[in-house]
C-alpha angles and dihedrals in degrees: 000000000000090000090051090048095051089049092051092046099188119076146146132219132233117200123181133152141206135169117255128219092280091051095252112144104238118201114205117210119204129173125202120206140150120253124228090262091057097258116139113226136183114211125197113226100183149277121289131189116237136183100200148022103217123130091247095054092046091050092049093050093047095049091048093052095047090046088050092057093036094244121153117240090209090070092056109113094181092060115128091231090055111037110355092220117190098215095189104094095139091048090042096062089043091052089048092056093044090053093051090045090059094045094102142006092250092060094047088053091052096050089049086062091044097053090053092066109028137010103197142089093260092048097104092051093051091050089055095048095047098034095127093040092051091051093047091049091050093049089049092053089045092054094042108103091195089069120088116264093242090055093046092050092048094047089050093053094046092048092054090058090062088063090062117096090209090065091047093054093047090049092053095044098045094044088056095047097041091049091059093041092051095051092046091048090055093054090047087059094066121105092226094063115118134195092258095057088042093058092045091053092050090048092049091047091052091050090049094051089049089053089052090049092058093048101061094129090057093054091042089056091051093049091052089059088054104040127007139316097241133061117240088234093060092053091060122092110260113245118240116214117218108243124224121237096252096051120111111251093219093060114108125206115233111250124194118214124221090258094051091047089050095048090049090052093048092047090050090051096047092043088057090050090051094045096049092043089053095046093054093043091056090060094054092042091056089056092043091053088068090062094042093128092069095060088035092065088079103033112022128093119232094269095050093043091050093051092047090051093048089050091052091049088051092052096044108027094155095055104046135024137217095279089076091093094054090044090055094049089047094048096054090080089066095056093086090052093052090046090050092050091049092050090051093052100037101026088235138091133208131190093224119067117211126236090242092055091050092052091045091052093050092049095045096046091040093236099141092109089054095046105026095147094049089050089051095048093046092048089051090051096048090045092062109101113233096185143016094227093125090056091051092049093053089060089064087058091047091058091050098046098041102038134155091279092051102037094133094058113139119245095244092054093045093051093044096049092046090049091051091051099042097043094036091134092066093041089056090059093053120091104231096176093099092048092050091049090052091049093050094046089053095047100038119114111234116225114237 
């Protein structure tokens, strides 16, 4: 892996931590780089115990590991001083949803009901599809005298919530939103995801939520078919405020109907989703703007492409030279060829060509000597980590390797076993016969 990394040159790092079964905080160390054939990969380098999470401690650890493997920190393209990458996409979408769920009391009440039934990403969708079945099952439990009184009382209280139109509307709206967020989240967890696709997905989610916001009546009608026709707020007796002696009798207090209250709650939830999505998208857009010449190859005019290339040269003067501008203008003639090849393979065409397609084309046609600066720029772009998913997945291996039956496992053994399991594809290519022979010769008992 170190040999691959040195050949690739440019890389970015992913650091994340979690406590193991013996309450030791384990830091996972993952490096992302691009292979010679143009494929981006994320390699696991081990687990390391840490005592703190300060910036100084993270910096010290990172520099020590890079120095240990003789890797230059100057080639790191996920370094905070260079790109300021937010490698928390999976957490980011979860935090957006959590923030919206806490936007109003009605949403908190709804998720209290949801957590009772299911604790998964698709839980809201399941609740919507089995709305009547859930309610019937709860009524059956409440009427069953064989059940404990506490269970019957809780079931009766939950069943009554299903008769509220407010819960029905929240179920319909959240099921639609969470279904899209769940599908997007799965795509964001792939290694091949890049910053351009990431920004496009955030933009599409924002546009989708805005569309949901403008179609409240549609979701209200669907909720009435599931639940009831009248809002719970409209069933309650209206409060009459005592008037003071100096008030005008003709003045009327503003009263909100159940529908207007529900619309306000839904808008508050969706506005929070839009606000948080836009805030995170801006961070990724700022990073993406530094590599604007890559996407500009297929959509910028000459002046815009020249400006984008010059901006990149200014930011990375030690990696590319002044011929990047002429290379970009020259390479534009190959864009129709790349688009045609894509349409023949995928039976679909798109105006914008991805960075991965550009690098694959250069590698396949052996054009690296003709467009060296473009190849370097695209490799730097693809080496930038867009998510910390590989770090999250390594924690699953940590739980399997160091479990309750092997809680006293030493750190070196833990890291080695995890490395063998996570990077098994590389291990399978290594001829281990010589290592086995050396081990056997060292352990064999000689006959007298």
